[in-house]
C-alpha positions, 0 to 999 in steps of 0.5 A, spaced: 396 369 377 403 370 372 409 372 376 415 375 371 421 375 374 426 380 373 434 378 370 440 383 371 438 387 365 432 390 367 434 392 373 440 395 370 434 399 366 430 401 372 437 404 375 438 408 369 431 411 369 431 413 376 438 417 375 435 421 369 429 423 374 433 424 379 438 429 374 432 432 371 428 434 378 434 437 380 435 441 374 427 443 375 429 445 382 434 450 380 429 454 375 424 455 379 428 457 385 432 463 380 425 466 378 421 472 381 415 470 384 409 472 380 402 475 383 396 475 379 390 479 381 384 480 378 382 488 378 375 489 381 369 489 375 369 497 375 376 497 373 376 492 368 370 496 365 373 503 365 377 506 360 381 512 362 382 517 356 388 522 358 387 529 354 394 528 350 393 521 348 388 517 344 388 509 346 389 504 342 383 500 340 382 493 342 377 489 343 373 488 350 369 483 353 364 489 355 364 496 352 367 501 357 364 506 361 369 513 358 371 518 363 370 525 359 375 529 356 371 535 359 366 538 363 362 543 358 360 547 363 367 548 365 371 546 359 369 548 352 369 543 347 376 542 343 373 541 337 369 547 337 375 551 340 379 549 333 374 550 329 372 557 331 380 559 331 381 556 324 374 560 321 377 566 324 383 565 321 381 562 314 376 569 313 379 574 309 377 580 313 377 583 320 373 578 324 371 577 331 367 571 333 366 569 339 361 563 343 359 563 351 355 557 353 349 560 357 350 555 363 357 555 364 364 559 365 367 559 358 368 563 352 371 561 345 374 566 341 377 569 335 380 577 336 375 576 342 378 582 345 378 587 340 373 592 338 370 592 333 364 596 329 357 595 332 352 599 327 345 596 329 347 591 333 347 597 339 340 597 338 339 591 343 343 596 348 337 602 347 332 597 348 335 595 354 336 602 357 329 603 356 327 596 359 331 598 365 327 604 365 320 601 365 323 596 370 325 603 375 318 605 373 321 611 370 318 610 363 312 605 361 311 602 354 304 604 353 307 611 353 304 615 347 309 618 342 309 623 336 314 622 331 315 628 327 320 629 320 325 633 324 326 626 328 327 622 322 335 620 321 338 616 314 338 609 311 333 604 313 327 607 316 321 604 314 317 609 319 319 614 315 313 613 310 308 613 316 310 620 318 305 625 316 304 633 316 302 632 323 306 627 324 306 620 327 303 618 333 305 611 336 308 608 343 315 606 345 312 599 345 311 599 338 318 604 336 322 598 340 319 592 337 320 597 330 327 598 332 328 591 334 325 587 329 326 592 323 332 595 324 329 601 323 333 607 324 329 613 326 324 609 331 331 607 334 333 614 335 326 617 339 327 611 343 334 613 344 332 620 346 326 618 351 331 614 354 336 620 355 340 619 350 347 615 349 349 617 356 343 614 359 345 607 355 352 608 358 350 608 364 346 603 364 351 598 361 356 600 367 351 599 373 351 591 369 358 591 369 358 590 362 365 592 359 369 593 352 362 595 349 362 603 347 356 606 345 356 612 340 352 619 338 346 615 335 345 614 328 346 621 324 353 623 328 356 616 327 353 615 320 354 623 317 362 622 321 364 615 318 362 618 311 367 624 311 361 629 313 357 634 318 351 632 320 345 636 317 337 635 317 336 635 310 340 629 309 334 625 312 330 627 306 330 622 300 336 621 298 340 627 300 345 623 304 347 619 299 348 624 293 352 629 299 356 623 300 357 621 293 360 629 291 366 627 297 372 626 294 374 619 295 381 620 298 376 624 304 371 618 304 377 612 305 381 618 311 374 618 315 373 610 314 379 608 316 378 613 322 372 610 324 375 602 323 381 604 327 377 607 334 369 605 333 366 609 337 361 604 337 366 599 338 365 592 342 368 586 343 365 580 341 367 576 348 363 582 352 358 581 348 357 574 349 358 575 356 351 580 356 348 576 352 349 569 356 347 575 363 341 577 359 338 570 357 340 568 365 335 574 367 342 578 370 340 584 366 333 586 366 327 584 370 324 577 368 318 580 365 323 585 361 327 579 360 322 575 357 319 581 353 326 583 350 328 575 348 320 574 345 322 580 341 329 578 338 326 572 336 322 575 331 327 580 328 326 580 320 333 582 318 339 577 316 336 571 315 342 568 312 347 570 316 348 566 323 341 564 323 342 561 316 346 555 320 342 554 326 339 547 324 332 544 324 330 543 332 334 549 334 331 557 336 335 563 335 333 570 337 338 575 335 340 583 332 344 584 326 348 590 324 351 592 318 355 598 316 357 603 310 360 601 304 366 604 300 367 599 294 370 594 294 371 595 302 365 593 306 365 595 313 361 593 320 356 586 317 355 583 324 350 579 327 350 577 335 344 573 338 342 567 342 342 560 340 337 555 343 338 547 343 332 542 343 334 540 350 334 547 352 341 549 352 343 556 350 349 559 347 350 566 346 354 567 339 357 573 336 360 575 328 363 581 328 366 582 320 369 590 321 372 590 314 372 585 308 372 585 300 369 578 300 362 578 297 356 577 302 355 570 300 362 569 303 360 573 309 354 568 309 357 562 309 362 564 315 356 566 320 353 560 318 359 555 319 359 559 326 352 556 328 353 549 325 359 549 329 356 551 335 350 545 334 355 540 332 359 540 339 353 541 343 354 537 350 347 535 352 351 534 359 
């Protein structure tokens, strides 16, 4: 055992160390007493894994231990995709011509549109309303699709009418079902006009639209009167034969034709608002326009349409379906009028969108019009939310 003895020098050193330690403790005590207390709380797990994204801001990217559960910016059944809205407005704004575009999700309560409430000439799009009026009459027991009809030469109209080649000296016997199919899938003008007369004429169609609360959709006087007035002519039944209408139209002074066309475009008697059309299409798809059987028949017929394969249909992606009706008006070069397509796009998951593109007047070539319509279809598909 070793005993260490301390002298005066050691005792003095220890005293100095005690004084220094006492001063240090006093300083630390002063720092702690002047600071605000800090409370650390660990948030619940659900809060730590949730990133709330405000609509008007984009959160900065940061590494996280677990992927966040993102709260959606919108509910697709009550609010359209902001990207879809932006694209539709950009397409409408950028097109050289008078254009109206509307998109409506069938199971939702919103419509995205450009010039959605303006009236655009429908042309053969209006055949859809004739078909609905016929099927409504069938639903009410007023007519039957199997009713026989004889189409005669005096029933012929003008422009596209493939049925004319079947009309012999004694006429052509067929059924209302066949005529509706020709009108909807081939856009046969004579077939449509015969159906129109059978259902009670333009007033019957207007009455049907009113009973179904379809506003901002006009129905014109029928193909003959509509087209002859648009050209600046008064209807003559001889125009239905051969090239007679084209010859009579070509013989008119250009100033008269321009005035007649301007008058038609300014206030089209067959005008329709794109937003109103997609609303009606959505109601049709939901079964609110016709009976279930008639609804299915009309939608199936629209799916068989042979017209306009490069319009909206040309932009519908694989796996989607499209049922539709086109319309095409008269040209007075360099202007083309009434270049339209309306229909229902359905995604692989069963979600449907009513779509309408109306080109009232443009000098753009047909491929440019196709490009616009196909871009609308692609925008719908690319911004489809499966929720």
